C-alpha positions as CSV (number, residue, x, y, z in Angstrom):
1,M,-2.0,46.9,-7.2
2,T,-2.0,45.2,-3.2
3,S,-2.3,41.8,-2.4
4,R,-6.4,42.5,-2.0
5,Q,-6.9,43.2,-5.6
6,S,-4.4,40.5,-7.1
7,N,-6.2,37.6,-5.4
8,N,-9.8,39.4,-7.4
9,Q,-10.7,37.4,-10.2
10,W,-10.9,40.1,-13.1
11,S,-14.6,41.0,-14.5
12,G,-13.8,43.0,-17.4
13,G,-13.4,42.7,-21.5
14,I,-13.5,39.0,-22.8
15,A,-12.8,36.9,-19.9
16,A,-16.4,38.0,-18.4
17,H,-18.3,35.6,-19.4
18,T,-15.4,32.6,-19.1
19,A,-14.6,31.8,-15.0
20,P,-12.2,29.3,-13.7
21,K,-13.9,25.9,-14.3
22,K,-14.7,24.2,-11.1
23,F,-13.7,20.2,-10.7
24,R,-15.8,17.6,-9.1
25,V,-14.6,16.3,-6.5
26,Q,-14.6,12.1,-6.7
27,K,-15.0,9.7,-4.0
28,S,-11.3,7.2,-4.3
29,A,-11.6,3.7,-4.3
30,G,-10.1,3.3,-1.3
31,K,-7.3,1.8,0.4
32,F,-5.5,-1.6,0.1
33,L,-2.7,-3.2,1.5
34,A,-0.3,-5.4,0.0
35,S,2.4,-7.8,1.4
36,I,5.3,-8.1,-0.7
37,F,7.8,-10.3,-0.2
38,W,11.2,-10.8,-2.6
39,D,14.9,-12.2,-2.6
40,P,17.5,-11.4,-4.8
41,E,16.5,-12.9,-7.9
42,G,12.9,-11.6,-7.7
43,I,9.2,-11.2,-5.9
44,L,8.2,-14.3,-4.3
45,L,4.8,-13.1,-3.2
46,I,2.2,-10.1,-3.4
47,Y,-1.0,-11.0,-1.2
48,Y,-3.3,-8.1,-1.3
49,L,-5.7,-8.1,2.3
50,P,-9.6,-8.3,1.6
51,K,-11.6,-5.6,1.8
52,G,-12.8,-5.1,5.5
53,Q,-10.2,-7.7,6.8
54,T,-7.8,-6.7,9.2
55,I,-4.3,-7.8,9.6
56,N,-4.0,-10.5,12.9
57,V,-1.8,-13.3,14.3
58,E,-3.8,-16.0,12.0
59,Y,-4.0,-13.8,8.5
60,Y,0.5,-13.2,9.3
61,S,1.0,-16.6,10.1
62,S,-1.3,-18.1,7.3
63,L,0.5,-15.8,5.1
64,L,3.5,-17.1,6.1
65,V,3.1,-20.9,5.8
66,Q,2.0,-19.4,2.2
67,L,5.7,-17.8,1.8
68,K,7.3,-21.0,3.2
69,D,6.0,-23.1,0.7
70,I,6.9,-20.7,-2.1
71,L,10.2,-21.1,-1.1
72,R,10.2,-24.5,-1.2
73,E,8.4,-24.4,-4.6
74,K,10.5,-21.5,-6.3
75,R,14.1,-22.1,-4.3
76,R,14.4,-25.8,-3.9
77,G,18.1,-26.7,-2.8
78,K,18.7,-22.9,-2.6
79,I,18.2,-22.7,1.1
80,T,20.2,-25.1,2.9
81,K,21.2,-23.3,6.3
82,G,18.0,-20.9,7.3
83,F,17.4,-16.9,5.9
84,L,16.9,-14.1,7.2
85,F,13.8,-12.5,7.3
86,L,13.1,-8.5,8.1
87,H,10.1,-7.2,8.4
88,D,10.0,-3.3,7.4
89,N,8.3,-0.6,9.3
90,A,6.9,-3.6,11.8
91,P,5.9,-2.5,15.2
92,Y,5.8,-4.7,18.6
93,H,2.3,-5.9,18.8
94,R,0.7,-8.5,21.2
95,A,-1.0,-11.0,19.1
96,F,0.1,-14.4,20.3
97,A,-1.2,-17.6,18.4
98,N,-1.7,-20.2,19.8
99,Q,0.1,-23.9,19.0
């Protein structure tokens, strides 16, 4: 049997009336972005970016303010000398916040 013959669908005998099923492709729900902040004690904040919004300096600044408030509430008295903040996969951006 040649490779061309092996690729053909068998059309004789019992299976002649049962062609392979074709599945409909459904449109996906789309992409979404979640910002997740955690420490060794657990998750601090999960925030989903609203549909149609992009991450800009205003969005990210407000997200960091929310994180600061949650740190004060959940880790009261545990952060005395500051903390290190790691941005994973964060490229360099040229956005500056007006102060």
